[in-house]
Backbone as XML, in Angstrom:
<?xml version="1.0"?>
<chain id="A" units="angstrom">
  <residue number="1" name="MET">
    <atom name="N" x="87.717" y="72.451" z="162.992"/>
    <atom name="CA" x="86.734" y="72.777" z="161.968"/>
    <atom name="C" x="87.469" y="72.950" z="160.646"/>
  </residue>
  <residue number="2" name="ASN">
    <atom name="N" x="86.896" y="72.363" z="159.582"/>
    <atom name="CA" x="87.594" y="72.487" z="158.299"/>
    <atom name="C" x="87.381" y="73.872" z="157.698"/>
  </residue>
  <residue number="3" name="ASP">
    <atom name="N" x="88.218" y="74.194" z="156.715"/>
    <atom name="CA" x="88.235" y="75.544" z="156.143"/>
    <atom name="C" x="86.905" y="75.961" z="155.530"/>
  </residue>
  <residue number="4" name="SER">
    <atom name="N" x="86.260" y="75.044" z="154.783"/>
    <atom name="CA" x="85.008" y="75.433" z="154.118"/>
    <atom name="C" x="83.903" y="75.671" z="155.140"/>
  </residue>
  <residue number="5" name="ARG">
    <atom name="N" x="83.890" y="74.888" z="156.205"/>
    <atom name="CA" x="82.889" y="75.106" z="157.255"/>
    <atom name="C" x="83.136" y="76.437" z="157.963"/>
  </residue>
  <residue number="6" name="GLN">
    <atom name="N" x="84.402" y="76.740" z="158.217"/>
    <atom name="CA" x="84.737" y="78.017" z="158.860"/>
    <atom name="C" x="84.374" y="79.181" z="157.947"/>
  </residue>
  <residue number="7" name="GLN">
    <atom name="N" x="84.627" y="79.032" z="156.648"/>
    <atom name="CA" x="84.263" y="80.082" z="155.687"/>
    <atom name="C" x="82.753" y="80.297" z="155.681"/>
  </residue>
  <residue number="8" name="PHE">
    <atom name="N" x="82.002" y="79.203" z="155.716"/>
    <atom name="CA" x="80.544" y="79.293" z="155.754"/>
    <atom name="C" x="80.097" y="80.021" z="157.022"/>
  </residue>
  <residue number="9" name="ASN">
    <atom name="N" x="80.605" y="79.586" z="158.164"/>
    <atom name="CA" x="80.242" y="80.216" z="159.437"/>
    <atom name="C" x="80.577" y="81.701" z="159.434"/>
  </residue>
  <residue number="10" name="ASP">
    <atom name="N" x="81.770" y="82.035" z="158.961"/>
    <atom name="CA" x="82.186" y="83.445" z="158.912"/>
    <atom name="C" x="81.264" y="84.253" z="158.004"/>
  </residue>
  <residue number="11" name="ALA">
    <atom name="N" x="80.901" y="83.668" z="156.853"/>
    <atom name="CA" x="80.008" y="84.360" z="155.925"/>
    <atom name="C" x="78.634" y="84.585" z="156.560"/>
  </residue>
  <residue number="12" name="VAL">
    <atom name="N" x="78.122" y="83.573" z="157.238"/>
    <atom name="CA" x="76.818" y="83.693" z="157.904"/>
    <atom name="C" x="76.856" y="84.803" z="158.951"/>
  </residue>
  <residue number="13" name="LEU">
    <atom name="N" x="77.892" y="84.812" z="159.763"/>
    <atom name="CA" x="77.990" y="85.824" z="160.815"/>
    <atom name="C" x="78.148" y="87.225" z="160.230"/>
  </residue>
  <residue number="14" name="TYR">
    <atom name="N" x="78.902" y="87.337" z="159.146"/>
    <atom name="CA" x="79.060" y="88.635" z="158.484"/>
    <atom name="C" x="77.713" y="89.137" z="157.958"/>
  </residue>
  <residue number="15" name="ILE">
    <atom name="N" x="77.002" y="88.280" z="157.249"/>
    <atom name="CA" x="75.699" y="88.655" z="156.680"/>
    <atom name="C" x="74.722" y="89.005" z="157.800"/>
  </residue>
  <residue number="16" name="LEU">
    <atom name="N" x="74.724" y="88.218" z="158.849"/>
    <atom name="CA" x="73.854" y="88.489" z="159.995"/>
    <atom name="C" x="74.075" y="89.897" z="160.526"/>
  </residue>
  <residue number="17" name="GLY">
    <atom name="N" x="75.316" y="90.300" z="160.597"/>
    <atom name="CA" x="75.651" y="91.627" z="161.087"/>
    <atom name="C" x="75.230" y="92.754" z="160.155"/>
  </residue>
  <residue number="18" name="GLN">
    <atom name="N" x="74.902" y="92.428" z="158.909"/>
    <atom name="CA" x="74.507" y="93.437" z="157.920"/>
    <atom name="C" x="73.005" y="93.702" z="157.888"/>
  </residue>
  <residue number="19" name="ILE">
    <atom name="N" x="72.212" y="92.864" z="158.523"/>
    <atom name="CA" x="70.748" y="93.029" z="158.466"/>
    <atom name="C" x="70.383" y="94.311" z="159.209"/>
  </residue>
  <residue number="20" name="PRO">
    <atom name="N" x="69.779" y="95.270" z="158.519"/>
    <atom name="CA" x="69.476" y="96.548" z="159.168"/>
    <atom name="C" x="68.350" y="96.440" z="160.193"/>
  </residue>
  <residue number="21" name="LYS">
    <atom name="N" x="68.396" y="97.338" z="161.142"/>
    <atom name="CA" x="67.328" y="97.439" z="162.131"/>
    <atom name="C" x="66.010" y="97.663" z="161.398"/>
  </residue>
  <residue number="22" name="GLY">
    <atom name="N" x="64.963" y="96.977" z="161.840"/>
    <atom name="CA" x="63.651" y="97.123" z="161.214"/>
    <atom name="C" x="63.443" y="96.244" z="160.000"/>
  </residue>
  <residue number="23" name="LYS">
    <atom name="N" x="64.404" y="95.356" z="159.729"/>
    <atom name="CA" x="64.306" y="94.435" z="158.595"/>
    <atom name="C" x="64.544" y="93.011" z="159.074"/>
  </residue>
  <residue number="24" name="VAL">
    <atom name="N" x="64.081" y="92.050" z="158.300"/>
    <atom name="CA" x="64.315" y="90.637" z="158.590"/>
    <atom name="C" x="64.766" y="89.940" z="157.316"/>
  </residue>
  <residue number="25" name="THR">
    <atom name="N" x="65.340" y="88.781" z="157.495"/>
    <atom name="CA" x="65.674" y="87.922" z="156.368"/>
    <atom name="C" x="65.461" y="86.482" z="156.808"/>
  </residue>
  <residue number="26" name="SER">
    <atom name="N" x="65.540" y="85.577" z="155.867"/>
    <atom name="CA" x="65.310" y="84.167" z="156.180"/>
    <atom name="C" x="66.626" y="83.395" z="156.265"/>
  </residue>
  <residue number="27" name="TYR">
    <atom name="N" x="66.550" y="82.239" z="156.887"/>
    <atom name="CA" x="67.705" y="81.343" z="156.947"/>
    <atom name="C" x="68.169" y="81.023" z="155.528"/>
  </residue>
  <residue number="28" name="GLY">
    <atom name="N" x="67.206" y="80.762" z="154.641"/>
    <atom name="CA" x="67.539" y="80.439" z="153.257"/>
    <atom name="C" x="68.207" y="81.579" z="152.518"/>
  </residue>
  <residue number="29" name="LYS">
    <atom name="N" x="67.773" y="82.803" z="152.773"/>
    <atom name="CA" x="68.378" y="83.966" z="152.107"/>
    <atom name="C" x="69.818" y="84.140" z="152.578"/>
  </residue>
  <residue number="30" name="ILE">
    <atom name="N" x="70.057" y="83.947" z="153.875"/>
    <atom name="CA" x="71.430" y="84.045" z="154.378"/>
    <atom name="C" x="72.297" y="82.977" z="153.725"/>
  </residue>
  <residue number="31" name="ALA">
    <atom name="N" x="71.784" y="81.752" z="153.640"/>
    <atom name="CA" x="72.541" y="80.671" z="152.995"/>
    <atom name="C" x="72.862" y="81.028" z="151.547"/>
  </residue>
  <residue number="32" name="GLN">
    <atom name="N" x="71.871" y="81.564" z="150.849"/>
    <atom name="CA" x="72.064" y="81.965" z="149.449"/>
    <atom name="C" x="73.125" y="83.061" z="149.344"/>
  </residue>
  <residue number="33" name="LEU">
    <atom name="N" x="73.021" y="84.082" z="150.186"/>
    <atom name="CA" x="73.993" y="85.177" z="150.151"/>
    <atom name="C" x="75.407" y="84.704" z="150.503"/>
  </residue>
  <residue number="34" name="ALA">
    <atom name="N" x="75.489" y="83.671" z="151.336"/>
    <atom name="CA" x="76.784" y="83.117" z="151.729"/>
    <atom name="C" x="77.382" y="82.229" z="150.640"/>
  </residue>
  <residue number="35" name="GLY">
    <atom name="N" x="76.584" y="81.939" z="149.600"/>
    <atom name="CA" x="77.070" y="81.092" z="148.516"/>
    <atom name="C" x="76.756" y="79.616" z="148.691"/>
  </residue>
  <residue number="36" name="TYR">
    <atom name="N" x="75.872" y="79.305" z="149.634"/>
    <atom name="CA" x="75.477" y="77.927" z="149.915"/>
    <atom name="C" x="73.952" y="77.847" z="149.919"/>
  </residue>
  <residue number="37" name="PRO">
    <atom name="N" x="73.325" y="77.946" z="148.742"/>
    <atom name="CA" x="71.876" y="78.115" z="148.677"/>
    <atom name="C" x="71.042" y="76.982" z="149.291"/>
  </residue>
  <residue number="38" name="ASN">
    <atom name="N" x="71.590" y="75.817" z="149.481"/>
    <atom name="CA" x="70.817" y="74.703" z="150.036"/>
    <atom name="C" x="71.172" y="74.411" z="151.494"/>
  </residue>
  <residue number="39" name="HIS">
    <atom name="N" x="71.687" y="75.399" z="152.197"/>
    <atom name="CA" x="72.179" y="75.170" z="153.555"/>
    <atom name="C" x="71.459" y="75.998" z="154.622"/>
  </residue>
  <residue number="40" name="SER">
    <atom name="N" x="70.160" y="76.221" z="154.434"/>
    <atom name="CA" x="69.437" y="77.044" z="155.405"/>
    <atom name="C" x="69.444" y="76.421" z="156.803"/>
  </residue>
  <residue number="41" name="ARG">
    <atom name="N" x="69.372" y="75.117" z="156.897"/>
    <atom name="CA" x="69.418" y="74.465" z="158.222"/>
    <atom name="C" x="70.761" y="74.693" z="158.904"/>
  </residue>
  <residue number="42" name="HIS">
    <atom name="N" x="71.807" y="74.758" z="158.115"/>
    <atom name="CA" x="73.137" y="75.017" z="158.675"/>
    <atom name="C" x="73.229" y="76.433" z="159.221"/>
  </residue>
  <residue number="43" name="VAL">
    <atom name="N" x="72.528" y="77.369" z="158.570"/>
    <atom name="CA" x="72.475" y="78.738" z="159.097"/>
    <atom name="C" x="71.857" y="78.698" z="160.492"/>
  </residue>
  <residue number="44" name="GLY">
    <atom name="N" x="70.784" y="77.952" z="160.635"/>
    <atom name="CA" x="70.152" y="77.806" z="161.943"/>
    <atom name="C" x="71.099" y="77.258" z="162.987"/>
  </residue>
  <residue number="45" name="GLN">
    <atom name="N" x="71.948" y="76.318" z="162.589"/>
    <atom name="CA" x="72.909" y="75.748" z="163.530"/>
    <atom name="C" x="73.954" y="76.785" z="163.953"/>
  </residue>
  <residue number="46" name="VAL">
    <atom name="N" x="74.386" y="77.609" z="163.019"/>
    <atom name="CA" x="75.339" y="78.665" z="163.361"/>
    <atom name="C" x="74.701" y="79.614" z="164.381"/>
  </residue>
  <residue number="47" name="LEU">
    <atom name="N" x="73.459" y="80.010" z="164.120"/>
    <atom name="CA" x="72.777" y="80.940" z="165.032"/>
    <atom name="C" x="72.531" y="80.301" z="166.390"/>
  </residue>
  <residue number="48" name="LYS">
    <atom name="N" x="72.231" y="79.019" z="166.386"/>
    <atom name="CA" x="71.976" y="78.296" z="167.636"/>
    <atom name="C" x="73.195" y="78.330" z="168.561"/>
  </residue>
  <residue number="49" name="HIS">
    <atom name="N" x="74.373" y="78.410" z="167.980"/>
    <atom name="CA" x="75.607" y="78.367" z="168.772"/>
    <atom name="C" x="76.213" y="79.750" z="169.038"/>
  </residue>
  <residue number="50" name="LEU">
    <atom name="N" x="75.447" y="80.804" z="168.769"/>
    <atom name="CA" x="75.929" y="82.139" z="169.126"/>
    <atom name="C" x="76.039" y="82.241" z="170.649"/>
  </residue>
  <residue number="51" name="PRO">
    <atom name="N" x="77.035" y="82.944" z="171.140"/>
    <atom name="CA" x="77.119" y="83.145" z="172.591"/>
    <atom name="C" x="75.903" y="83.934" z="173.084"/>
  </residue>
  <residue number="52" name="ASN">
    <atom name="N" x="75.490" y="83.685" z="174.315"/>
    <atom name="CA" x="74.329" y="84.368" z="174.881"/>
    <atom name="C" x="74.483" y="85.882" z="174.873"/>
  </residue>
  <residue number="53" name="ASP">
    <atom name="N" x="75.708" y="86.369" z="174.968"/>
    <atom name="CA" x="75.931" y="87.818" z="175.011"/>
    <atom name="C" x="76.253" y="88.414" z="173.633"/>
  </residue>
  <residue number="54" name="SER">
    <atom name="N" x="76.000" y="87.660" z="172.566"/>
    <atom name="CA" x="76.276" y="88.137" z="171.211"/>
    <atom name="C" x="75.444" y="89.377" z="170.905"/>
  </residue>
  <residue number="55" name="LYS">
    <atom name="N" x="76.067" y="90.331" z="170.251"/>
    <atom name="CA" x="75.381" y="91.555" z="169.828"/>
    <atom name="C" x="74.820" y="91.422" z="168.407"/>
  </residue>
  <residue number="56" name="LEU">
    <atom name="N" x="75.069" y="90.285" z="167.756"/>
    <atom name="CA" x="74.551" y="90.085" z="166.404"/>
    <atom name="C" x="73.031" y="89.951" z="166.447"/>
  </residue>
  <residue number="57" name="PRO">
    <atom name="N" x="72.338" y="90.513" z="165.453"/>
    <atom name="CA" x="70.871" y="90.546" z="165.469"/>
    <atom name="C" x="70.214" y="89.246" z="164.996"/>
  </residue>
  <residue number="58" name="TRP">
    <atom name="N" x="70.431" y="88.176" z="165.738"/>
    <atom name="CA" x="69.867" y="86.868" z="165.392"/>
    <atom name="C" x="68.342" y="86.926" z="165.293"/>
  </residue>
  <residue number="59" name="HIS">
    <atom name="N" x="67.745" y="87.844" z="166.047"/>
    <atom name="CA" x="66.280" y="87.926" z="166.088"/>
    <atom name="C" x="65.684" y="88.400" z="164.761"/>
  </residue>
  <residue number="60" name="ARG">
    <atom name="N" x="66.513" y="88.910" z="163.874"/>
    <atom name="CA" x="66.044" y="89.383" z="162.573"/>
    <atom name="C" x="65.997" y="88.269" z="161.524"/>
  </residue>
  <residue number="61" name="VAL">
    <atom name="N" x="66.227" y="87.029" z="161.939"/>
    <atom name="CA" x="66.210" y="85.893" z="161.020"/>
    <atom name="C" x="64.967" y="85.050" z="161.317"/>
  </residue>
  <residue number="62" name="ILE">
    <atom name="N" x="64.156" y="84.854" z="160.277"/>
    <atom name="CA" x="62.924" y="84.086" z="160.394"/>
    <atom name="C" x="62.914" y="83.004" z="159.319"/>
  </residue>
  <residue number="63" name="ASN">
    <atom name="N" x="61.897" y="82.161" z="159.341"/>
    <atom name="CA" x="61.877" y="81.099" z="158.334"/>
    <atom name="C" x="61.319" y="81.600" z="157.006"/>
  </residue>
  <residue number="64" name="GLY">
    <atom name="N" x="61.383" y="80.769" z="156.012"/>
    <atom name="CA" x="60.977" y="81.142" z="154.664"/>
    <atom name="C" x="59.494" y="81.441" z="154.521"/>
  </residue>
  <residue number="65" name="GLN">
    <atom name="N" x="58.712" y="81.056" z="155.511"/>
    <atom name="CA" x="57.273" y="81.346" z="155.493"/>
    <atom name="C" x="56.961" y="82.676" z="156.169"/>
  </residue>
  <residue number="66" name="GLY">
    <atom name="N" x="58.008" y="83.372" z="156.621"/>
    <atom name="CA" x="57.801" y="84.653" z="157.278"/>
    <atom name="C" x="57.444" y="84.538" z="158.747"/>
  </residue>
  <residue number="67" name="LYS">
    <atom name="N" x="57.770" y="83.409" z="159.341"/>
    <atom name="CA" x="57.398" y="83.170" z="160.735"/>
    <atom name="C" x="58.624" y="82.923" z="161.604"/>
  </residue>
  <residue number="68" name="ILE">
    <atom name="N" x="58.448" y="83.173" z="162.885"/>
    <atom name="CA" x="59.468" y="82.819" z="163.872"/>
    <atom name="C" x="59.497" y="81.294" z="163.970"/>
  </residue>
  <residue number="69" name="SER">
    <atom name="N" x="60.692" y="80.730" z="163.989"/>
    <atom name="CA" x="60.814" y="79.273" z="163.958"/>
    <atom name="C" x="60.642" y="78.588" z="165.318"/>
  </residue>
  <residue number="70" name="PHE">
    <atom name="N" x="60.818" y="79.325" z="166.396"/>
    <atom name="CA" x="60.662" y="78.722" z="167.716"/>
    <atom name="C" x="59.198" y="78.383" z="167.975"/>
  </residue>
  <residue number="71" name="PRO">
    <atom name="N" x="58.936" y="77.372" z="168.812"/>
    <atom name="CA" x="57.551" y="77.074" z="169.186"/>
    <atom name="C" x="56.895" y="78.303" z="169.828"/>
  </residue>
  <residue number="72" name="LYS">
    <atom name="N" x="55.653" y="78.547" z="169.459"/>
    <atom name="CA" x="54.972" y="79.770" z="169.860"/>
    <atom name="C" x="54.891" y="79.961" z="171.377"/>
  </residue>
  <residue number="73" name="ASP">
    <atom name="N" x="54.855" y="78.900" z="172.127"/>
    <atom name="CA" x="54.738" y="79.017" z="173.586"/>
    <atom name="C" x="56.089" y="78.979" z="174.306"/>
  </residue>
  <residue number="74" name="SER">
    <atom name="N" x="57.183" y="79.128" z="173.550"/>
    <atom name="CA" x="58.515" y="79.051" z="174.161"/>
    <atom name="C" x="59.031" y="80.439" z="174.553"/>
  </residue>
  <residue number="75" name="ALA">
    <atom name="N" x="59.958" y="80.453" z="175.484"/>
    <atom name="CA" x="60.583" y="81.705" z="175.921"/>
    <atom name="C" x="61.362" y="82.349" z="174.772"/>
  </residue>
  <residue number="76" name="LYS">
    <atom name="N" x="62.041" y="81.539" z="173.966"/>
    <atom name="CA" x="62.816" y="82.071" z="172.833"/>
    <atom name="C" x="61.900" y="82.758" z="171.820"/>
  </residue>
  <residue number="77" name="TYR">
    <atom name="N" x="60.738" y="82.185" z="171.577"/>
    <atom name="CA" x="59.764" y="82.813" z="170.677"/>
    <atom name="C" x="59.398" y="84.195" z="171.208"/>
  </residue>
  <residue number="78" name="GLN">
    <atom name="N" x="59.125" y="84.269" z="172.507"/>
    <atom name="CA" x="58.715" y="85.538" z="173.109"/>
    <atom name="C" x="59.823" y="86.575" z="173.027"/>
  </residue>
  <residue number="79" name="VAL">
    <atom name="N" x="61.072" y="86.149" z="173.275"/>
    <atom name="CA" x="62.214" y="87.071" z="173.177"/>
    <atom name="C" x="62.334" y="87.599" z="171.751"/>
  </residue>
  <residue number="80" name="GLN">
    <atom name="N" x="62.277" y="86.707" z="170.768"/>
    <atom name="CA" x="62.417" y="87.132" z="169.376"/>
    <atom name="C" x="61.253" y="88.042" z="168.986"/>
  </residue>
  <residue number="81" name="SER">
    <atom name="N" x="60.053" y="87.667" z="169.344"/>
    <atom name="CA" x="58.884" y="88.474" z="169.033"/>
    <atom name="C" x="58.991" y="89.874" z="169.649"/>
  </residue>
  <residue number="82" name="ASP">
    <atom name="N" x="59.393" y="89.938" z="170.897"/>
    <atom name="CA" x="59.542" y="91.230" z="171.577"/>
    <atom name="C" x="60.599" y="92.098" z="170.911"/>
  </residue>
  <residue number="83" name="ARG">
    <atom name="N" x="61.725" y="91.481" z="170.527"/>
    <atom name="CA" x="62.794" y="92.247" z="169.881"/>
    <atom name="C" x="62.348" y="92.777" z="168.515"/>
  </residue>
  <residue number="84" name="LEU">
    <atom name="N" x="61.613" y="91.967" z="167.780"/>
    <atom name="CA" x="61.117" y="92.418" z="166.476"/>
    <atom name="C" x="60.108" y="93.554" z="166.651"/>
  </residue>
  <residue number="85" name="LYS">
    <atom name="N" x="59.212" y="93.412" z="167.595"/>
    <atom name="CA" x="58.224" y="94.472" z="167.836"/>
    <atom name="C" x="58.897" y="95.761" z="168.285"/>
  </residue>
  <residue number="86" name="ALA">
    <atom name="N" x="59.988" y="95.647" z="169.028"/>
    <atom name="CA" x="60.736" y="96.836" z="169.463"/>
    <atom name="C" x="61.343" y="97.575" z="168.270"/>
  </residue>
  <residue number="87" name="GLU">
    <atom name="N" x="61.506" y="96.874" z="167.146"/>
    <atom name="CA" x="62.024" y="97.489" z="165.918"/>
    <atom name="C" x="60.883" y="97.820" z="164.943"/>
  </residue>
  <residue number="88" name="ASN">
    <atom name="N" x="59.660" y="97.799" z="165.471"/>
    <atom name="CA" x="58.459" y="98.095" z="164.674"/>
    <atom name="C" x="58.223" y="97.109" z="163.543"/>
  </residue>
  <residue number="89" name="ILE">
    <atom name="N" x="58.660" y="95.872" z="163.742"/>
    <atom name="CA" x="58.360" y="94.796" z="162.796"/>
    <atom name="C" x="57.127" y="94.090" z="163.370"/>
  </residue>
  <residue number="90" name="ILE">
    <atom name="N" x="56.007" y="94.337" z="162.735"/>
    <atom name="CA" x="54.740" y="93.870" z="163.267"/>
    <atom name="C" x="54.191" y="92.735" z="162.401"/>
  </residue>
  <residue number="91" name="PRO">
    <atom name="N" x="54.065" y="91.541" z="162.976"/>
    <atom name="CA" x="53.496" y="90.430" z="162.206"/>
    <atom name="C" x="51.971" y="90.560" z="162.091"/>
  </residue>
  <residue number="92" name="LEU">
    <atom name="N" x="51.438" y="89.992" z="161.062"/>
    <atom name="CA" x="49.997" y="89.891" z="160.881"/>
    <atom name="C" x="49.664" y="88.404" z="160.865"/>
  </residue>
  <residue number="93" name="ASN">
    <atom name="N" x="48.844" y="87.974" z="161.812"/>
    <atom name="CA" x="48.534" y="86.539" z="161.960"/>
    <atom name="C" x="49.810" y="85.707" z="162.104"/>
  </residue>
  <residue number="94" name="ASP">
    <atom name="N" x="50.719" y="86.200" z="162.918"/>
    <atom name="CA" x="51.994" y="85.533" z="163.211"/>
    <atom name="C" x="52.928" y="85.425" z="162.006"/>
  </residue>
  <residue number="95" name="LYS">
    <atom name="N" x="52.669" y="86.188" z="160.969"/>
    <atom name="CA" x="53.505" y="86.151" z="159.771"/>
    <atom name="C" x="54.024" y="87.553" z="159.475"/>
  </residue>
  <residue number="96" name="ILE">
    <atom name="N" x="55.315" y="87.632" z="159.162"/>
    <atom name="CA" x="55.954" y="88.905" z="158.853"/>
    <atom name="C" x="55.964" y="89.086" z="157.335"/>
  </residue>
  <residue number="97" name="ASN">
    <atom name="N" x="55.493" y="90.232" z="156.891"/>
    <atom name="CA" x="55.408" y="90.525" z="155.471"/>
    <atom name="C" x="56.803" y="90.829" z="154.921"/>
  </residue>
  <residue number="98" name="MET">
    <atom name="N" x="57.325" y="89.908" z="154.126"/>
    <atom name="CA" x="58.680" y="90.074" z="153.585"/>
    <atom name="C" x="58.747" y="91.186" z="152.542"/>
  </residue>
  <residue number="99" name="LYS">
    <atom name="N" x="57.621" y="91.527" z="151.916"/>
    <atom name="CA" x="57.623" y="92.637" z="150.955"/>
    <atom name="C" x="57.854" y="93.965" z="151.688"/>
  </residue>
  <residue number="100" name="VAL">
    <atom name="N" x="57.412" y="94.040" z="152.931"/>
    <atom name="CA" x="57.564" y="95.261" z="153.726"/>
    <atom name="C" x="58.869" y="95.245" z="154.519"/>
  </residue>
  <residue number="101" name="TYR">
    <atom name="N" x="59.148" y="94.132" z="155.188"/>
    <atom name="CA" x="60.255" y="94.058" z="156.146"/>
    <atom name="C" x="61.460" y="93.263" z="155.642"/>
  </residue>
  <residue number="102" name="GLY">
    <atom name="N" x="61.356" y="92.647" z="154.485"/>
    <atom name="CA" x="62.419" y="91.769" z="154.004"/>
    <atom name="C" x="63.691" y="92.497" z="153.609"/>
  </residue>
  <residue number="103" name="TRP">
    <atom name="N" x="64.806" y="91.829" z="153.842"/>
    <atom name="CA" x="66.127" y="92.324" z="153.458"/>
    <atom name="C" x="66.915" y="91.168" z="152.881"/>
  </residue>
  <residue number="104" name="PRO">
    <atom name="N" x="67.709" y="91.367" z="151.859"/>
    <atom name="CA" x="67.704" y="92.576" z="151.036"/>
    <atom name="C" x="66.445" y="92.609" z="150.176"/>
  </residue>
  <residue number="105" name="GLN">
    <atom name="N" x="66.023" y="93.798" z="149.834"/>
    <atom name="CA" x="64.805" y="93.943" z="149.016"/>
    <atom name="C" x="65.091" y="93.437" z="147.614"/>
  </residue>
  <residue number="106" name="GLU">
    <atom name="N" x="64.223" y="92.593" z="147.133"/>
    <atom name="CA" x="64.350" y="92.090" z="145.758"/>
    <atom name="C" x="63.847" y="93.175" z="144.820"/>
  </residue>
  <residue number="107" name="SER">
    <atom name="N" x="64.492" y="93.287" z="143.672"/>
    <atom name="CA" x="64.034" y="94.310" z="142.715"/>
    <atom name="C" x="63.242" y="93.677" z="141.598"/>
  </residue>
</chain>
């Protein structure tokens, strides 16, 4: 892996670890915070390759529309939904209110 890709991956994983319990952020926001504002799909690829036993809060990452990206009838969707609800992140019509639950809060 080349240095810039490793730096990107490391930045994504670091930011992922900073998302507080009870908050969510988007793939695009992580890319922006990592210094690669047009790389939200790459953030998804990094998360896709997390080990199954990872303690990083991947479930706190949603898409820019405030929704879980997995297909609604998939097991992964259910796992992510359950984990978010366990942190009192409650969607309305399958959408998470970023003004309430978003991190970092915009001023």
